[in-house]
N, C-alpha and C positions, 0 to 999 in steps of 0.2 A: 248422143254421144256416140264417136266414131270409135269402133274394136281401136282404133291406133291410139282413143282416146282414153280405152279401158287400165284401170292396173295389172302392171304385166300383158299386156296386150291381147286379154283374154275375150273366148269368141261365148263363152258362155258364160249362163247366170250363176248370182251365187245361190239357190237352189239344187242347180246341177250340179254346180261343184261338191256341196255337199249328200251328196246321192239321191237329192227330189225323191225322198222315199220318208217314209214316218219318221227316221230322225230331224230330216233335212227342215220337218212342217212345225217338230219344237222345237227347235232349234232360233227360228227366222218367227216363232209366234202365231204360226200358222191355225194352230189346237192351240189357241191361249188358253183353257182350261186346263191340260194337259201337262203345258210350262209351268202356268203360275200355280198345278198340284205340284210338282219340281221342285220350286223355289222354297214354299212355304215348311215342304216337309222339311227338309234339307236346313231351312234357316232354324227349326224347331229342334231338327237333331244338334245340330250347330248348339245350340244355347241351353242343350241340358248337359250335351259334352264339357263344356265352360262350365256349369252354374254346377253341372255334380262330382266331376272328377271320375265321371267314368270314360272306362276304353271303351271301344270299337265294340271286342268279344262280347264283354260282362252285359253290354249295355245291348245289342242283338238278341245275344240270346237267354236277357231277362222277358226283354218282350216278347219273345218268342214262344215262351214257358208260360208269359201274364194271358196270352194270344190262346193256348194251345187247350191254357187247362179252362178259363172261361167256357168254352165253345165244348170242351170236351163233356165238362159240366152241367152247360147249357140242354145240348144233344141230350144227354144221360135222364136230365132231371124232365123235358117234353116226352121222352118218350113211359118217364111213369103214368106223370097227371096224363101222359094222349094230349100235349100241347106242342106246337107246332115247331119242326127244329130251324134250329139261324138260320134268317134267311142269306145265306153263299149264296153268290154268285159263281157259276161253272169256270173253277179251274182251266183252262187251257189254253197254252198256246197257240195259234194258229202256224201251219207253215210258210204262211205267205209274213207271218211278224218274224218267225225266225229266220226263214230267206234272205230279207230285210238286213237284219241285222247284222247278218252269218258273210255277207255281201260287201255291205259299208267298214266290218270290221278286216275282214282280207283284202281289199282293196289300199285300206290305209297300211296293214303292214308288208304289204307288196310294195309300197313305194316307199315305207321307210327302210325298209329293207333291199331297196334299191340306192336308196341315199348311204346310205351304212355302206352300200358296197364301192360306190363312187369316192366318199371317202377315204377307206379303207387302203383302196389303190391309189391314191393319190389320185382322180382326173379331173374335180374340182375346189378348186381352192379357195373358190370362193363358199364354197354352200359347206368346205369346212372352216372358214372363219365364223361363218353363219348361226353353225351348231355350236362349235367352240363359245363364243359370247351367252350363246342361248344356259347349254350349259355352266355356265361362268354363273350367272345371273340367275338360275334356278338355286344354285348351292347358296349363294348370297339367300336369298328371299328364304330359303330352307334355316338358313340359321339364325334366322331374324323370329319367325312363327312355328308355329306348329303345323303338324301336320291334317291335321283336323281346320284349320282355320283355313292354311294354302287350299285343304279338296272344296271346302266352300267358296272359297274365293274364285277359285278356277271354274266351279258351274257357275257361280252367276256368272265372270266376263263372259265363258263361252255361250250364257242363252239373254248375253246382252250388247255385245258389242256386236257381231253377226247379222244382229235383226236391226240395229241401229244402224251401221255401216249397208246395208240393203233400202232404208229408209234414203238416208243423206249419199248413199255410189255417185254420185255427176257429182257434188259438190267437193266428196272426200274423194275422189281418185284426179278432179284438176287442181286441188292443191298438193298430193303423193306430187303427181308428174312433176310439177313446177318446181317442186321442191328436191326434189330427183335431177330436173334439170338447171339447175344454178348447183344446184352441188358438183353435178360434170364437170360443168364452164368453170368451177372455182382450183376442181380437181385438174385439171386442163390447164388452166392457166399456173397450177404448180409446178405442175408435170415438165415443160414449160420455162419456166425461171430454173429447175431446177436439174433441167437437161445443161441448160447454157451454161450456169454452174458448174458442173461436171469436163462443158468443152471448153472452158474457160482455163480451168486446173488443167486438165491434162494440154492447155497448150503453153503455156506457163510451164507446167514437168519439160517437157519437150526443145525449152528453147534453152530452159537452164543447163539440160543434157547434153 
């Protein structure tokens, strides 16, 4: 498909739009072990939250307390009994990973600020309608479910929808563009009918006056 047949006439691939780094690889399942691990851990956390009645803060505190206690006692007993210490990897974030995450977050925050500025100054009516509809949708969904379930569902969507879109990109783009063109034609017909009615009413008022 040519660039004119792409959704929003975009020139870049989905991987490039998502930043082209580690985050894009995870979202698009280029690193399946990391993606699957995130989904499994979040599913486990969601089940724990739903079944145990824990809050996020209490669960995180309990998990870290248990982990640090086990590791501390293991290390102390290993030193006394002349046994090997706990097999921990070197806990370190590379500068590259930090820079990639910072660039990704910074670009999206700047984009959000730019859109917010355009809406606040009344420069983009279409974006205002889209953002308002999205916020209303989030408010409705938030009223129907709790924060943990919403967060887990959102994460699953983020880690599945982009990958599915990349796999079936041509078919989805063709369908969306066809639907957009049909809706545009219907809107033009509707506008033409409305304009003609308004013109008839104005002519009738002029004749009566």
